[in-house]
N, C-alpha and C positions, 0 to 999 in steps of 0.2 A: 504493500500500500504506500510505500515511500517513507522517507525519513521523518516526516511530520506526523505519521500515524501514531495515535495513542493506544495504550492498552484500554480496551473498552470494558466498562463494568456491565453493560447490557449487550447480550448477544444479538446480532442482527440476523434477519431472515430475508430471503428474496421475496420482495413484494413490489409489484408494479402498479402504482397508483398515480393519477395525475396530480401535478404540483404546480401551483402558481407562485412564482418567485417575484417579489418586489425588492428592488435594490436602488442604490443611489450612486451616481458618479458626479464628479465636479460639474459636468454639463447638465445634470438634472436627474430626475428619477427615471427608472426603466422597469419594464415588466416583461416576463417571459413565461410561457407554459412549457413544462417538461414532464417527464415520467420518472418516478423513483426506481432505483435498481435494488436497493435493500434498505430496510428500516428497522429501528429499534425504539425503545422508549427514550433513548438518549440522543438519537440523531439519524441521519440517513444519507444516502449517496444518490447523485443524479448527474446528468451532463447539461451544460448550458452552451448556447451559441454566444451569449454575452460574456465578455471577459470577467473573471472573478479573481479576487485576491485573497491571500491568506490574511485572516483577521477582519475581513469585511463582514458586516452585519446585514442580514437580509430578513424579510418577513415572508413566511411561507403560509400558504393556504392550501389545505389538502384534506381529503376524506380519510383521515387516519383512523385505523381501527381502535375501538375503545380501550383495548388492553394496553395500547401504547401511550394513552393520553394521561396527562396530569390534571386536567381541568376540562370544562366544557364537554362533558362526556356524551351529551345528547345532541349537540349541534351537528348538523350535516357536514360543515366544513370546520376544520381545526385550524386556528390561526396562532402561529408560534414564531417568535423571533429566534434566529439561529445565527451562529458565527461560523464562518468558513474556516475549517481546520486543515483542509487539503484542497489544492487547486493544481491539477496537472494537465498539460496539453494532451488532447486526444483528437488528432486530425484537425478539423476546422472547429472543434468544440473544446470545452474544458470539462474535465472530469472533476466533480466537486464532492467533497465530504463535509457535512455540516454537523455541528453539535447544537441541540436545542437549548435555548436560554430560558424560554418561558413566555408567559403572556405579555410581559412588559420588556421593552428594550433596555440595554444597559444605561446607567445614569450618564447623562451628557449626550446621548444619541440624538435627541431632538435638535440640539444645537450643532452637532457635528456628525451627520449621518454618513459622510464619506470617509470618516476616520477608520483606522485599523485598531481593533480591540483584541489585545492579547490576554492570555491567562497568566496567573501568577507563576506557573511553572515554565513558561516559555522563556528561553534565553534571550530572544530578540536578536536582530541583526548585529553581528560584530561582537556580541558579548562573550562568545566562546573563547575567543582569542584575546580579548581585551582584559588587561589587568588594571585594577584600580591602584592609583599611587598612594591613596590614603584609606585607612580602615573606616568602615561605616559603623555607627553605634545605634543600636535599636533604642529609640526614645520617641517621645512625642513633644513637638515644639511648635508653637503657633507662629505662622509666617503670613506675609501678604504676597500674593502672586498677581502679577500684572502682565497683560499682553502689550506688545509694542505697536507702534503705527496707528493707523486710523481707527482700529477697533477700540483701543484704549479701555479694554475690559479688565476688571480686577476682582479678586475675591480674597477673603481671609480663610486660610486653610491650615492644615496640620501636616507637619513632616513626621513620617513614621520612622525614618532613620536619617541620620545626619553625620557627615564626615567633613573633613577640611575641604574636600574637592567636590562635594555634591550632596544630594538628598533625594529621598523618595517622598513625594507629597500626594495627597488626595486632591482631586480637582473636579469641577463641573464646567470649566471653561472649554469652549470648542476649539481646542488646540490640536496641532498635528505634529508628528515626529519630525524633528529637525528645526522646529520653530524656536526662536529665541524669546525668552520671557524674563521678567524682572522679579527677583526674589529679595524681600526685605524682612528683617526681624521687626516684631511689633513694637518694641519699646527699646530701641537701640540703634546704633549707627550702621550696622552691617547691611550692605546692599550690593547686589551683583547681578549682572546678566547671567542667564543660565540657558544651556542648550537642552532641549528635550531629546534624550537619547532613546527613549522607549516609552510606550504607553501600553498598559495592560489592565484587565478587569480583575478586581479582587473578588474573593468569594462572596462578599457583600454586594457585588455588582457595581461598586463604585470605581471609576477609573483612577489609576495611579500613574504618576509621571516619574520616570527616572531622570534626574537633572544633573548636569555637569556644570559647575560654576566656572565662569569665564573670566571675570575681572579680579577675583581675589579669593583667598581661602577663608573659610569660616573661622572665627576666632575661637581659641581654646575654651573660653568661658561658655560659649554656646554648646560645645560638644560635651563639656562637663556637666551640663544640665541647667545652665543659666545662672 
């Protein structure tokens, strides 16, 4: 199934049922009808003529058998958000494997439907070979996060870990991987630009950003707990 395939908790069975797929590209929304190849309570596989990307979130509508559903047991059509966990070229189509997320999309999806949403166990591009110069410390610290440019959006958030060179923070901002944001401590002088190196979805369905500080290192007093 390829290097991205996970160990599945739910066994899949060959089941061919029609699936309507709603997705989003930077150019706008798209919709396509396809047919499933195999299905389980946790996800399914199908092919698409439309390009699909690892981490893309789509909305599926399908007559899923009741034994595979988590809700809406009597509705003719089951509507479920899913994240693409495998996308492999197959001739002029793409072979796609998705994992069901549930009745609601991940937090932040409404503002950023074209983003890539990874899971906590995903290494992300480049992280297998990349070594951090500074250790990260598991802690919670209040920070302000701001977007640059015309958007000028900001939020008060929490860092789940913090090191001299970066942090992992929760977010609801419609940001994308590679974007530069501003990180500031709530009651102190520390302020730096930071590059978003990775975005993934936590088990609580809240997006997290892995940030690399660009203008300076975090002071020792923050890492020590403030």
